[in-house]
N, C-alpha and C positions, 0 to 999 in steps of 0.2 A: 796578553799579559801586560799589566801596567809596570813600567820601569820604576824601581825604587827611587825615592827622593834622595838626591846626593846630600852628603853632610854639608852643612852651611856654617859660615863664620858667625861670630858674635852679633855684629850689626845686621847682617843679612837676615839672620833668624828673627831678630826683633822686628825689623821692617816688615817682614812678610808673615808674621805669626797669625795676625788676624785673618788672613786669607787662607790659612791652612784648613779652615772649616768654611762652609758656605756662608756668605754674608748677603743680607737682603739687597736686592737691586744691583749687585755687583760693586757695592761700595768698597773702597780701599781700607777704610777704618771701620771697626765695629761701632755701630751707631749707639746713641744714647738710648737706654731702656729705662724709662722713668716709672713704669707701672709698679705698684706696690704688691699686687697679687697676680697669680698665674693660674689659668684655668686648664682643666683636663676634661676630655670628653668621656673618659672611662674612669670610674672611681677607683678601679684597681690600680691604674697608673698613678693616681693621686696618692694612694696609700703607699705604693712602692717607692715613690720619691720621698715621702715623709720618713720612711723606714730605711732609706739609703740603699735600697736594692736596685735602683735605676737612677740615672742622672736626671736633673731637672731643677726647677726653682719652685718654691712654695710660698715664700713671703719675702718682701724686700729687705727685712732686717738681716737676713742671712746671705744677702747678695743678689745680684742680677746678672744678666748676660754681659753687660759692659764691665762690671768688676771681675767677672769670670775671665774675660779676655785679658785683662791686666794681670790676673793671677797666673794665667798661662805664660805670659811674657816673663814674669818674675821667676817662675819655676824653671823655665828654659835658661834664663841668665844664671841662676844658681846651680843648675844641674841637679835639681831635686826631683821629688815625686809628686808634690802637691803644695799649694800655697793658699793661705787665707789672708784676705786683705782687711784692713781696718781704717777707721777715720783718721787715725794718727799713729805714729810710731809708738807713742806711749801707751795707746790702747792695745797695741800688739804685744808689748812687753807685759802689761798688766794681765792680759788674757792668758799668757803662758803661766804666770805665777798663780793666778786664781784657779786655773783648771788642772794643772799638773802637780800641785802640791796640796797636801792635806795637813790637818792639825798634827803637830809632832814632827813633821818633816823639817830637814835642815837644808839650807842653801848656802853655797859658797859664792861670793861675788867679788869682783875687782874693787879694790880700794879707790881706784881712779875713775869711777863712773861719772858720766855726764850728770850735771847737777839735778835735773829733773828725774833721771833714773835713780840716782841715789835717794832722792826724796821719796820715790815710790817704794823703794825697799825699806826705808825708815817707816813709812806708813804700814807696810806689812808687819814690821816688828811691833808697831803699836797695837796691831790687832792679833798678836800672839804668834806671828811668824818668827822663825829662828834663822837669822842671817849672820854669817861671818864674813867680814870684809878683809881681804888679803892683798898683798902685793902681787898682782897678776903678771908682772914681768918675770916672775920666778915660779916655775911649775912646782918646785919643792914646797913653796909656801902654800900653794893650793892643796897639795897632798897632805901637808901637815894639819890642815883644817878639816879634812874629811873625817866623818864619824860614821858609826853604823846607821845613823838616821839621815845621812846626807843623800839627797835624791838628785840634785841639780847643781851645775856650775854655770855661772853667767859671767861673760867677759865681753869687752869691746875690742875690736881689732887695734885701733889707735885711739887713745884716750883724748877726750875733749875737755879742757883746752891744752893740756901740757904735753900731749902727743906721746905719752909712754906707749910702747908697743908690747902687748901681752905676749907671753911665751906660748903662742897658740899651738904649736906642734907638741910641746912638752905637756901642756894641759890636756890636749887630746889623748895622749898616752895615759895620763893619770885617770881620766874619765873612763877609758877603755878597760883599764885594770880593775877599777872599782864598780863598773857597770852603771856609771852615772850619765844622766842626760846632760849633754854639752851644748849650751846655748851661746851662740856667737852673734853679737850685734855687728853687722857688716856695713853700717851706715857710712863710716868715715872712709872706707876703702871702695865700697860699691862692688858689685859682681865683676866689673871690668878689671879692677886692680887685683882682686883676690876672691877665691871661692873657698869659704870655710869648710866645705866638704873635703878638701884636700888634707885637712888636719884632723878629720874625724868628727866634725860638728854634727850634732843630732838635729838641731833646729837653728835656722838662720833668721835673724831679724833685720829688716831694712826700714828705716824711716824714708818712705818714698818721697816725702816732701823735699828731701835734700838732693843728692846728686842724680838719682834715677829720674825724678821729675825735672829738676834742674832749673826751672824758670821762676821759682818763687810765686807760683800762682795756684797751687793746689796742695792741700794737706792729705797725707795718707801714710799708712804703715802696712807691713806684711810680716807673716811668719811662714817660712818655707821648711818643709821636712825634707832632709837630704836622703832619707831612706836607709841610713846607716845604723840606726838604733833598733834593737829588738824590743818592740813594745809588748811582746808577749811576756816579758820578764818584769814589766813595770806595774807596780801594784795599784796605781791611782787611775787606771783606765776603767771606766764604767762598762758594765756588760752590754748596755744598749748600743755602744759604739764599737763593739768587737765584730766587725764585718769579716768578709771572706779574705780581705787583704790586710794582714797585720801592719803593713807599712803605712796604712791610712788611718789607723786607730787614733793616734794622737791628734792628727790634723782634723779629723772629724770631731773629736771631743773639743778641740779648741774652737772650731766653728760653732758647735752647738752650745757649749757652756760659756765660752768666752765672748762670742759674737752675738748669738741669739739671746742669751740670758742677760748680758750686760749692755748690749745695744750700741757698741762703738762702730756703727756701720759706715762704710765708705760709700758716698753718693756716686751715682752714675756720672754726673758732670765732673766731679773731681777725678774719678778713674779715667775718664776720657782725656783730660789734661795730662795726667801722669803717663798714660800710654803713649801719647804723642811725644812727650818729653823724653821718654825712655829710648826712643829711636836714635837719638844723637848722643847717648851716654858716653860711648867710647870716644867720639870726636871731641866732646867737651872736656872729658877728663884728661885726655892727652894734653890739651892746650892748658888746662888749669894746673896740672902737675908741672909742666914746663915753666909756667909763670911763677909758680910757688917756689921752685928751686932757684930761679933767678932772683926772686925777691929775698929769699932766705940768705943767699950769698951776699947780696947787697947789704942787708941788715947786719949780718955777722961782721962785716968790715967797717961799720959805721961807729964813730966814737961816742955817739949819743945812745948807743944800745949796749946794755950790759950782757944780755944772753939771748940766744935764739933757740927755740925749741921746734925742730923740724927733723923728722927721721931721714930726710934726704941729705943732711949734712953729716960728714964723717965724725963730727964732734958729738953727735947724738948718741946716748948710751946704748940704744938698740938699732943703730944704723945698719949693722951687718945683718941683723935679723930681718929688718924691713927690706933690705936689698935681696935677701934670699926668698922671702915669702911673697912680696908684692911686685906687681908689674911696674909700679912707680910709688913714690913715698906719700902720695896724697896731696890734697890741695888745702889742707888746714895747717896752720902754724900759730905759734904765739911767741911773743918776745917781751923782754923786760927792759924798760928804759933805764938809762944810767941815773945815778943819784943827781937830784937837782933838775931833772927834766920833767916838766909837768905833763902827765899823760893826757889830760883834758885839753891843754893848749895844743899839744901835738895833734890830737884827733880833730880839733876844730879848724886846723889849718889844711886838712885834707880836702881835695876838690874832686878827684876821680873816685877815690875810695869812699864808699857809703857807710855811714854810721848806722848799723842795724844789728839785730840779735840773731838773724837767720844765718844759715850756712848752706853751701852747696848751690848757691845761686850763680847765674852767669856773671853777675856783677861782683866785684870784690867788696867784701863787707868787713868792717872792723868794729870792735866793742871793747870797753874796759871791763875786764872780767870780774875783779874783786868788788867793784861797785855796782854790778848789775846781775848777771846770771848766777854768780856764786855769793851774792850778798847775804842771802838768808842763812848760809852756813855759819857765818861768824868767822872772825879772824883766826881763832885757834884751829878750827877745822880746815880753813884754807891753807894755813901754814903747814899742817900735817900732809896736805896734798901737794905742797910745793907751789902754791899759787901766790905769787908776790903781789903786793898792792899796786905795783906799776905794770902788771901784766896786761898786754894787749893781745886779743885773739884776732886773727885775720883769716877769713875764708876767701881764698884767691879765685878770681873769676877768669873770664876769657878776654879781657881787654888786651890791647897791644902792649907788649912787655915794656917798651920804652916809655909809654905814657904812665904805666903803673909805677915803675921805679922812679921816674921823675917826680911824680906826685908825692911819694913817700919821702924821697930825699929833700924835697922842698919843705915838707911839713916838719922834718927833723931839724931843718936849719943848717 
């Protein structure tokens, strides 16, 4: 009798997940599978794979063995039942909205969404979607927006760039009471700092490009089903995707309607990069969070800085919530410069910190928010979101803490 596999820790499980199933030639990593089509000797098997009655691959647009290996890793990290990967995080969010909502359905979303995500919801509104934006730091505001037509609630764990922390547990209770699909974007925290399933999330989004990939060399996104929502009660599931296991109904529909029909396919090469990056997620995040806290404390004490927005500081409005929910407060922060301090002059004096729009990289990245990633919103919308014209967003990397702080202090003068 074969001994059962002992329970494994977070990093051990990621490192060895590829080898949990046989790999060609004893390779340690799942290799690149670049074939677009897959052949079967028996036509019955081909039909069974198409109909979802047995596992397998039929066409590259719906995935391949390399992306499947990455999906297995993400599912394990999130403690879910299944994952679908996409070419980008935005494709993952778009697939949820396109496949799980219908005409007449209502969605409640956080007022503090990342700029591109907010733009996506505005596009949905332009095409007839009904979206209500609320203050997600207050579960009561979410519940007040619920109507008989509400089907789904969408929030982020930590808002980008002002770092508001959603009332994740309270919103989970609201969704449970009203039978709503609860979608949590876990990108800013990653599965190492937080598992949304602990607050009742139905679906978890990760922009794999960010902390999970971690090296700024591959785009990707994912949707993970936690297995907590009863999809037999959800009206928008097509009969064709109601297989034997109801826990897989939604993820199957997302793969078929959101990935196959809309084509946001993750390539094997990108998936391979992301899988390798995921192996060091916990190690990188621990270092990044420690650096972020040290930098936030430095900035908070500097006379050229008016305000620092970082959940790890006791002055943050949701500090206690972040401390309760998350392993650490994350590696993203923003700060406002004092009156008279030119944000562009400050940024141009940086030498270690890189001026870039990405986040979750090993390198520390900074960007002026109002003039770049939130420019399209206009000043009025930015002010409503609390985004000052002098706001600088910083995604903290793994540099030596002393080098990072010295660089910022020198640039502040």
